[in-house]
N, C-alpha and C positions, 0 to 999 in steps of 0.2 A: 678480435680487432685490437690493434696496437693503441696504446693511449695517445691522445692528441698531444701536440707540442705544448699547449697550455698546461695540461695535466702533468706532463713530465717536468715542466718548469716549476710548478708549485711543489711537486714532490721533491725535486732536487733542492729547492730552497728550504723546505722543512728539514731535509736531511742535513743540510749545512748548519741549520740552527742546532741540531742535535750534536753534530761533530764539534762545533765551536763552544758548546756548553750553554747556549742561550736557552735550549730546552734540555731538561734533565730526565732521567729515568723516572717513570711514574707520572710525568706531567700529562694533563688531560687535554685533548684536542677535539673539537667538534667541527662539523661541516660549516656551521654558521660563523664560528670564530675564525676559521681559515678564510672563508669567503670575505668576511669584513676586512681582514688583514691584507689580503691580496687584491681587494677591490674586484672580485669576480662573483659569479652566481654560485649558488650552493652546489649545483651539479658538478662542475669541474673540481670544486673543493673536495667534495665527497669522493670523487673518483681518485683524486690524488691520495687521500687517506686510505682508501681501499688498496690502492697500488702499494703503498708503503706497508700495509698490514700483510700483503701477499709476499713482500720481500723480508718479512720478519723484523722490520724496523719499528712498526707499531703493533699493538695488540688491540683487536676489536672486541669489545664486550657488549653483549646484547643489552639494549636499552640504556647503555651508559656512555657509549662513544668509543673513542680511540685513546690509547695510552702509550707513552713512549717506553719502548723496551731498552734494556741495556745494549749499547752498541759494542759488539765483539767483532773487531775487524783485524785483519792482517794489516799491520802498519804499512807494508809495501803497497797495499791496494788503496790506501786512504786517499791518495791524491786523485786517483781515477774516479772516486766516488763524488768528488766535488766539481761542480760545473762552473765555468766562468760566467762573467756578466751575461745577463739574459736578454738585453735589449736587441732588437733587430738591427741588421746592418745599416738600414736607412737612418736609424736614430743616430748612429755614430757619424755617418756622412753629414747629416744636418748639423750635429754639434761641432764637427771639424770646420765646416764652412762658416759657422757663426764665430768660432774662435779665431779664424783667419780673416774675418771681415770680408768673406767672399759672397755674402748675401746681404740684402738690406735689412735694416732693423725692423721693418714692417713688411709682412708678406701676406699673400692670399693662399688659400688651400690649393687653388688651381695652379699657382706659381710653383708650389712644392710638388704637386702631382707631375707637372711637366718636367721639372728639373731632375727629379729622382725616379721618374717612371713608376709612379705608385698609383694604386686605386684610391678612391675617396676614403674608404675605411682605413686603409694603411696610413694615409696622411693624418687622419684624425687620431689614430692610435699613437703615432710618434709625437704629435703635438700634445696630446694628453699626458704622455710620459714626461715630456719636457716641462709641462705646467706643474706636474706633481712634485718635481724636485726644484721648482722655483726659477727656471730660466726662460719661460715663455708664458704668455697670457693672452686670452682672446681680447680683441679690441671691442669696444661697444658697437654692436651692430654688425660689423663685417671685418674679417681679416684677423691677423695675429701679430703681436708685438714681442720681440725678443728682449729680455731684460739684462741689466748689467751683471756681468760675471767677471771673475778673475781671469784676465787674458794675458797679463804680463807679470814679470817678477815684482814690479812696483805695486800692482794692485794686490798681489798675494801678500806682500809685506805689510800693506795697510790692514789686511784682514788679521794677520798675526799680531800686529800691534794692539788691535781691539781685543783679541782673545787674551793677550797678556795682561790686559786690564781687568776683564770681566771674570775670567776663570779663577784667578787667585782671590778676587774680591768675593766671589760666591762662596768660597770655602770659609770665609770669615764672617758670613752672615750669622747673627744671633739665632736665627730660626733654622740653622743647618740641622738636618735630621740625620743622626747617626744610626742609619738602618743597617744593623749588622748582617742580617741575611742577604740584603742586596750587596753590601760590600764584600761579603764572602763569595757571592756569585761572580762579581766582577774580578775578584782576585783569582778565582779558579779559571776563568776564561783567559786571563793573562798568563797564568802558569801553564795552561795547556798550550799556549803559543810557544812558550819557552821550551816545553817538553817535546817539541816536534812539529807543531803547527806552522811555525815560521818557514820551515823548509818544505813542508808538504802541501800547504794550502795555496790556492791561486791568489793572485794579487788583489782581486776585488774583495775577497773574504778578509784578507789582512787589513785592507783599508777600512772596511766596514767595522772590523773589530776595534780599531783605534778610535774611530768616530763614536762608536757605541760607548766606549769607556768614558770619553770626555763628556758626552751628552748625559749619560746616566749619573756621573759624579756631580755635574753642575745642577742636575734636576733636584738633588737632595738639599739644595740651598734653602728651599722654602719660598723662594722668589721666582715665580714662573717666567718673569721677563728675561732673566739670565738664560734660561733654557731656550726661549723663543729666539733670542738674538743669536745664540750659538748655532742653532739649527739653520737660520738664514745665512750665517757666515759659511757654514759647511756647504750649503747648497750653492753659494756663489763660487766656491773653489772646486766644486765637484767636476765641472767640465774639464778643467785643465788636467785633472788627475785621470780622466778616462784614457788619455793617450800617454800616460806616464809609464816610466820604468820604476822598478822597486829595488831598493838596496836592502836586501834581507839581513845583512850583517848588522846594519844600524838598528834594526828592529829589536835585537836582543837587548840593547841598552834602553830603548824606549819602553819595552815591556817590563824590564826590571825596575825602571823608575815608576811606572804605573803601580806596580806592586808595592813599592816603597811608600808612595803617596797613600795608597789604601791603608797600609799598616799604620801610618801616622794618624789618619783620620779615625781608625779603629781605637787608637790610644787616646783620642780626644785632642791630639796635638795638631789642630787645624792651621795654626800659625806657621808651623814648620812645613806643613803640607803645601800651604800657599806659596811660601818661598821656593819650594822645590818645583811647584807648578810653573812659576814664572821662569825659572832657569830652564825647565824642560821645554817650554814653548819657544824660548829664545834660541835654545840649542837646536831644536828641530829646524827652524827657519835658517839659522846660520849655516847648518850643514847642507841645506838644500839650495841656498842662494847661488853658490858658485856653479852648480850644475845647470840652473836656470839661465845664468848669464852665458855660459858656454854653449848650451844646447837649448835654445828657446823653444824648439819644437817638441821637447820632451822634458820630463821632470822626475826626480826621485819622489816616490810617494811619501807624503807627510800625513800625520794624523790630524 
């Protein structure tokens, strides 16, 4: 029997983590760990791990679990190994309608079932997905409320202004942890992007890589509020990027600046890293702004 769509999605996302360097050779995976990460039961999580072991991506050791094997791939096949965003079509239709103000700010499940021709379980699934990334929430008692997200160039600019304040400031915190293994891992991920990932990986993986860099770097500040705020800001701009286009050429400069910031932090020069971060964020929005003004229905992906 062929694996279910859920099992294939989990397996594909684990494979992506290996390809982008989030998971490395020898890393241990358990069914419970995967189930917790993907918010599923242990059964599909284990099936996904078994599937990857059958594909020689993971090694299964008796009574020990699953371990990442070295990925030996033909670079020409790498793009086919990575799947695009996994949300169902109805999720994108709902997000488009909310971005375009085509639906009210408060809805019932029955309203969505009728509008998108979905079952009750399908409606609950897409609403839970929206709630997980911060743009929908259940109302007390009955119905759902959609939350504020970046829908215009102006709202996105406001997000970047806040980021330009908190991300450099986080680098200057006296509690900043110079976690060299973590910095080395982030540096490898960015170098892998420069070494071919920018051209071969799909847009959603490139977007997630940029988000991960900034969130992991700010997490080292020792002040969890910086990290919490950045996650919320990223969630607010996530929808506008679902329908975005990507300027891959510009990513070479962004990844190179990411590596430069990491090297400055490794050297203990957080002041210079903070200056570079401010310039980096200002440059990202400045390059993106003309595209938003000319083509409000789409946007170049920003990190």
